[in-house]
C-alpha positions as CSV (number, residue, x, y, z in Angstrom):
1,X,0.0,0.0,0.0
2,X,2.7,2.5,1.0
3,X,4.8,1.3,-1.9
4,X,2.1,2.4,-4.4
5,X,1.4,5.6,-2.6
6,X,5.0,6.8,-2.0
7,X,7.1,5.4,-4.9
8,X,5.4,7.7,-7.5
9,X,6.4,10.7,-5.3
10,X,10.1,9.8,-6.0
11,X,9.8,11.7,-9.3
12,X,9.4,14.9,-7.3
13,X,11.2,14.3,-4.1
14,X,14.4,12.1,-4.0
15,X,13.7,11.2,-0.3
16,X,10.9,8.9,-1.5
17,X,13.2,6.9,-3.7
18,X,14.2,4.8,-0.6
19,X,10.8,3.1,-0.9
20,X,11.9,1.4,-4.1
21,X,14.6,-0.6,-2.2
22,X,13.8,-4.1,-1.1
23,X,16.1,-4.0,1.8
24,X,14.5,-0.8,3.3
25,X,11.0,-2.1,2.8
26,X,11.9,-5.5,4.3
27,X,13.3,-4.0,7.4
28,X,10.4,-1.7,7.7
29,X,8.0,-4.7,7.3
30,X,9.9,-6.5,10.1
31,X,9.5,-3.5,12.4
32,X,5.9,-2.9,11.5
33,X,4.9,-6.5,12.1
34,X,6.8,-6.5,15.4
35,X,4.9,-3.4,16.6
36,X,1.6,-4.7,15.4
37,X,2.2,-7.9,17.3
38,X,3.1,-6.2,20.5
39,X,0.1,-3.8,20.2
40,X,-2.7,-6.1,19.3
41,X,-1.3,-9.2,21.2
42,X,-2.6,-8.3,24.6
43,X,-6.1,-7.4,23.3
44,X,-6.3,-10.6,21.3
45,X,-5.2,-12.7,24.2
46,X,-7.7,-11.2,26.5
47,X,-10.4,-11.9,23.9
48,X,-9.3,-15.5,23.5
49,X,-9.2,-16.0,27.2
50,X,-12.7,-14.6,27.6
51,X,-14.0,-16.6,24.6
52,X,-12.5,-19.9,25.8
53,X,-13.5,-19.5,29.5
54,X,-10.4,-21.4,30.7
55,X,-11.4,-24.5,28.6
56,X,-9.0,-27.4,28.0
57,X,-6.4,-26.5,25.4
58,X,-3.8,-29.1,26.2
59,X,-3.4,-32.0,23.8
60,X,-4.2,-35.4,25.3
61,X,-1.0,-37.0,24.0
62,X,1.4,-35.0,26.1
63,X,3.4,-35.6,29.3
64,X,1.6,-35.2,32.5
65,X,3.4,-32.0,33.5
66,X,1.7,-30.2,30.7
67,X,-1.6,-30.3,32.7
68,X,-0.2,-27.4,34.7
69,X,-0.7,-25.2,31.6
70,X,-4.5,-25.7,31.7
71,X,-6.4,-22.6,31.1
72,X,-3.8,-21.0,28.7
73,X,-5.8,-19.7,25.7
74,X,-5.0,-21.1,22.3
75,X,-5.4,-19.7,18.7
76,X,-2.7,-17.1,19.4
77,X,-1.7,-17.6,15.8
78,X,-4.3,-14.9,15.0
79,X,-1.7,-12.4,16.4
80,X,0.8,-13.7,13.9
81,X,-1.6,-13.6,10.9
82,X,-2.7,-10.1,11.7
83,X,0.8,-8.7,12.1
84,X,2.2,-10.7,9.1
85,X,-0.5,-9.9,6.6
86,X,-1.0,-6.3,7.8
87,X,2.7,-5.5,7.5
88,X,3.1,-7.3,4.2
89,X,0.2,-5.4,2.6
90,X,1.6,-2.2,4.0
91,X,5.1,-2.5,2.4
92,X,5.0,-4.9,-0.5
93,X,4.4,-4.3,-4.2
94,X,0.9,-5.6,-4.4
95,X,1.1,-6.3,-8.2
96,X,3.6,-9.1,-7.5
97,X,2.0,-12.5,-8.1
98,X,4.4,-14.4,-5.9
99,X,3.5,-12.3,-2.9
100,X,-0.2,-13.0,-3.4
101,X,0.4,-16.7,-3.6
102,X,2.3,-16.6,-0.3
103,X,-0.5,-14.4,1.3
104,X,-3.2,-16.8,0.1
105,X,-1.3,-19.9,1.3
106,X,-0.8,-18.4,4.7
107,X,-4.4,-17.1,5.1
108,X,-5.9,-20.3,3.6
109,X,-4.1,-22.8,5.8
110,X,-4.7,-20.4,8.7
111,X,-8.4,-20.7,8.1
112,X,-8.2,-24.5,8.1
113,X,-6.4,-24.3,11.4
114,X,-8.9,-21.9,12.9
115,X,-11.8,-24.2,12.0
116,X,-9.8,-27.1,13.7
117,X,-9.1,-25.1,16.8
118,X,-12.7,-23.9,17.2
119,X,-14.0,-27.5,16.9
120,X,-11.4,-28.7,19.4
121,X,-12.6,-26.2,21.9
122,X,-16.2,-27.5,21.5
123,X,-15.7,-31.2,21.0
124,X,-12.0,-31.8,21.9
125,X,-11.6,-33.7,18.6
126,X,-11.4,-31.0,15.9
127,X,-11.5,-31.8,12.2
128,X,-11.2,-35.4,11.2
129,X,-7.7,-36.1,9.9
130,X,-9.0,-37.1,6.4
131,X,-11.1,-33.9,6.2
132,X,-8.2,-31.7,7.2
133,X,-5.9,-33.4,4.8
134,X,-8.4,-33.1,1.9
135,X,-8.8,-29.3,2.6
136,X,-5.0,-28.9,2.5
137,X,-4.8,-30.8,-0.8
138,X,-7.5,-28.8,-2.4
139,X,-6.0,-25.5,-1.3
140,X,-2.4,-26.3,-2.2
141,X,-3.6,-27.7,-5.6
142,X,-5.3,-24.3,-6.3
143,X,-2.3,-22.3,-5.2
144,X,0.1,-24.4,-7.3
145,X,-2.1,-23.9,-10.4
146,X,-1.6,-20.2,-10.2
147,X,2.1,-20.6,-10.5
148,X,2.2,-23.5,-13.0
149,X,-0.2,-22.2,-15.6
150,X,0.6,-18.5,-15.2
151,X,4.3,-18.5,-14.4
152,X,6.2,-15.3,-14.0
153,X,9.3,-14.6,-16.1
154,X,12.1,-17.2,-15.6
155,X,10.0,-19.5,-13.5
156,X,10.1,-23.1,-14.5
157,X,8.8,-26.4,-13.1
158,X,12.3,-27.7,-12.2
159,X,14.2,-28.8,-9.1
160,X,17.5,-27.3,-8.4
161,X,20.1,-29.7,-6.8
162,X,22.0,-28.0,-3.9
163,X,25.8,-28.0,-4.1
164,X,25.7,-28.7,-7.8
165,X,26.0,-25.9,-10.3
166,X,23.5,-26.1,-13.2
167,X,22.0,-29.4,-12.1
168,X,18.2,-29.0,-12.7
169,X,15.6,-31.7,-12.9
170,X,12.7,-30.7,-15.3
171,X,9.6,-32.2,-13.7
172,X,7.0,-30.9,-16.1
173,X,3.5,-31.4,-14.7
174,X,5.0,-33.7,-12.0
175,X,6.1,-30.4,-10.4
176,X,2.5,-29.9,-9.3
177,X,2.3,-32.9,-6.8
178,X,5.9,-32.2,-5.7
179,X,5.1,-28.6,-4.8
180,X,1.9,-29.6,-3.1
181,X,3.9,-32.1,-1.0
182,X,6.3,-29.5,0.0
183,X,3.6,-27.1,1.2
184,X,1.4,-29.7,2.9
185,X,4.4,-31.4,4.5
186,X,5.9,-28.2,5.9
187,X,2.5,-27.2,7.3
188,X,1.9,-30.4,9.1
189,X,5.6,-30.6,10.3
190,X,5.3,-27.2,12.0
191,X,2.0,-28.4,13.5
192,X,3.6,-31.4,15.1
193,X,6.5,-29.4,16.5
194,X,4.2,-27.0,18.3
195,X,4.2,-28.7,21.6
196,X,6.4,-26.6,24.0
197,X,6.4,-22.9,24.8
198,X,8.3,-21.1,22.0
199,X,9.5,-24.3,20.3
200,X,7.8,-23.9,17.0
201,X,8.0,-20.2,16.5
202,X,11.8,-19.9,17.1
203,X,12.9,-21.9,14.0
204,X,10.3,-19.9,12.0
205,X,12.3,-16.8,12.6
206,X,15.5,-18.5,11.4
207,X,13.8,-20.1,8.4
208,X,12.2,-16.8,7.4
209,X,15.6,-15.1,7.6
210,X,17.2,-17.8,5.4
211,X,14.4,-17.6,2.8
212,X,14.6,-13.8,2.9
213,X,18.3,-14.1,1.8
214,X,17.4,-16.7,-0.8
215,X,14.5,-14.7,-2.2
216,X,16.6,-11.6,-2.5
217,X,19.4,-13.4,-4.3
218,X,17.1,-15.4,-6.5
219,X,15.2,-12.3,-7.6
220,X,18.4,-10.4,-8.4
221,X,19.8,-11.3,-11.8
222,X,23.4,-10.3,-11.1
223,X,23.5,-12.1,-7.7
224,X,21.9,-15.2,-9.2
225,X,24.3,-15.2,-12.1
226,X,27.3,-14.8,-9.8
227,X,26.2,-17.6,-7.4
228,X,25.0,-19.8,-10.3
229,X,21.5,-20.2,-8.9
230,X,18.1,-19.9,-10.7
231,X,17.0,-16.4,-11.3
232,X,13.2,-15.9,-10.8
233,X,12.3,-12.4,-11.8
234,X,9.9,-11.0,-9.2
235,X,10.9,-13.4,-6.4
236,X,12.9,-10.7,-4.7
237,X,9.6,-9.1,-3.5
238,X,9.1,-12.1,-1.2
239,X,12.0,-10.6,0.9
240,X,9.4,-8.1,2.2
241,X,7.1,-11.0,3.1
242,X,10.0,-12.7,4.9
243,X,10.7,-9.5,6.8
244,X,7.2,-9.3,8.0
245,X,7.2,-13.0,8.9
246,X,10.3,-12.5,11.1
247,X,8.7,-9.5,12.9
248,X,5.4,-11.2,13.4
249,X,7.2,-14.3,14.8
250,X,9.4,-12.3,17.2
251,X,6.3,-10.4,18.4
252,X,4.4,-13.6,19.1
253,X,7.4,-15.0,20.9
254,X,7.1,-12.2,23.4
255,X,3.8,-13.8,24.5
256,X,4.6,-17.4,23.7
257,X,8.0,-17.8,25.6
258,X,8.0,-19.9,28.7
259,X,5.7,-19.7,30.6
260,X,3.4,-19.0,27.6
261,X,0.6,-16.5,27.9
262,X,-1.0,-18.0,24.8
263,X,-0.6,-21.0,22.6
264,X,-0.2,-20.8,18.8
265,X,-2.9,-23.3,17.9
266,X,-3.4,-24.9,14.5
267,X,-4.4,-21.5,13.1
268,X,-0.8,-20.4,13.6
269,X,1.2,-23.6,13.0
270,X,-0.6,-24.6,9.8
271,X,-0.3,-21.1,8.5
272,X,3.4,-20.7,9.3
273,X,4.3,-24.1,7.9
274,X,2.5,-23.4,4.6
275,X,4.2,-20.0,4.4
276,X,7.6,-21.6,4.7
277,X,6.7,-24.3,2.2
278,X,5.4,-21.8,-0.3
279,X,8.5,-19.7,0.0
280,X,10.6,-22.8,-0.8
281,X,8.5,-23.5,-3.9
282,X,8.5,-19.9,-5.1
283,X,12.2,-19.4,-4.7
284,X,13.0,-22.8,-6.2
285,X,14.6,-24.0,-3.0
286,X,12.4,-27.0,-2.5
287,X,15.3,-29.3,-1.8
288,X,16.8,-26.8,0.7
289,X,13.6,-26.8,2.8
290,X,14.5,-30.1,4.6
291,X,17.8,-28.5,5.7
292,X,16.4,-25.0,6.5
293,X,13.5,-26.6,8.3
294,X,15.5,-29.5,9.5
295,X,14.1,-29.4,13.0
296,X,10.5,-29.7,11.7
297,X,11.6,-32.6,9.5
298,X,13.2,-34.5,12.5
299,X,10.1,-33.9,14.6
300,X,7.8,-35.2,11.9
301,X,10.1,-38.1,11.2
302,X,10.1,-39.1,14.9
303,X,6.3,-39.4,14.8
304,X,6.4,-41.5,11.6
305,X,9.1,-43.8,13.1
306,X,7.2,-44.2,16.3
307,X,4.0,-45.2,14.6
308,X,5.6,-47.5,12.1
309,X,7.7,-49.2,14.8
310,X,4.7,-49.8,17.1
311,X,2.6,-51.2,14.3
312,X,5.3,-53.4,12.9
313,X,6.9,-54.6,16.1
314,X,4.7,-53.5,18.9
315,X,7.6,-51.5,20.4
316,X,8.2,-47.8,20.7
317,X,11.5,-46.2,19.6
318,X,11.0,-43.1,21.7
319,X,9.4,-42.7,25.1
320,X,6.9,-40.4,23.4
321,X,6.6,-38.7,20.0
322,X,7.2,-36.0,18.7
323,X,10.8,-36.0,19.7
324,X,10.6,-33.0,22.2
325,X,8.3,-35.0,24.4
326,X,10.9,-37.8,24.5
327,X,13.4,-35.4,26.0
328,X,10.8,-34.1,28.4
329,X,10.3,-37.7,29.8
330,X,14.1,-38.0,29.9
331,X,14.0,-35.3,32.5
332,X,15.1,-32.3,30.4
333,X,13.7,-28.9,31.5
334,X,11.3,-27.3,28.9
335,X,13.5,-24.2,28.4
336,X,16.6,-26.3,27.8
337,X,14.8,-28.4,25.1
338,X,13.5,-25.3,23.4
339,X,16.9,-23.4,23.4
340,X,18.9,-26.4,22.2
341,X,16.4,-27.1,19.4
342,X,16.7,-23.4,18.4
343,X,20.5,-23.7,18.3
344,X,20.2,-26.8,16.0
345,X,17.7,-24.9,13.8
346,X,20.0,-21.9,13.6
347,X,23.0,-24.0,12.5
348,X,21.0,-25.8,9.8
349,X,19.7,-22.5,8.4
350,X,23.3,-21.2,8.1
351,X,24.4,-24.5,6.5
352,X,21.6,-24.2,4.0
353,X,22.8,-20.7,3.0
354,X,26.3,-22.0,2.5
355,X,25.1,-24.2,-0.4
356,X,24.3,-21.0,-2.4
357,X,28.1,-20.5,-2.7
358,X,29.3,-24.1,-2.7
359,X,28.5,-24.9,-6.3
């Protein structure tokens, strides 16, 4: 919005020329999202607490000590969505199709999560797994069609192989299910990780930072040519979205750090996961996502391993899945688990960025 209002004024006043720069608008989006989160957060938390009347918001498949968190309101992801989308619309070039795909993905998956959260508050069961998955498939399919059939300049249905210069796999229409898998997988992986105060939101900050760098370089022809990565014209505008995502996540962490004043809920975890997955698809970094979001991959894998092991052998590999619950039952304090998982996530994000040069 401000981009379209202020950039035309650069013809008359050079001071407005700064609004053309992605770096400036990205940092302003970060600050704006942070301020919005801190301003609206307390009001939304009060509303959620009043609406939920201290109802049960703790998952049944959690360690016993989580029962002490009873009464903490859920659906705090609304704070994130309001800050992220509000700041993005404020600073981004609204004619950019990639930004709209990211916005629609975040908002759409957030709505699925909101429905699930509301049903859980009433029935404790939420949406049926098949129904939730079907909604995710339909939404991701629609989003991928926008990119596949109306691609922007230089966008191609290919997979770029990390560490290898010029190695591209042309998937053709097979790119559609692959992209859908990336978006849905990321969304559900973040949802599984959301089990401790601040655990899921911390790695989102690091992932958004990594994708912000990737989006900027991918959208810049000279930088992409120097690094020998794919150049996707227009993808640079996603840097502003990433800035807003970082700011919104930091703002939410203010309320979600231990002991949490509010839980993210599915409205937040599904939305954030889909945002990260969509960024990977749009910046042609699909194969870097398992590294950037490595913590989420490990958490999701621990659940798959646990279920498969129990069904095949009748034994459990972990004391409880996802993995963070295993360490809880091992006696680790909740803040120790969260901070150590953040450290691992930060290291993986940095490692992923090194692949841009090691080609």
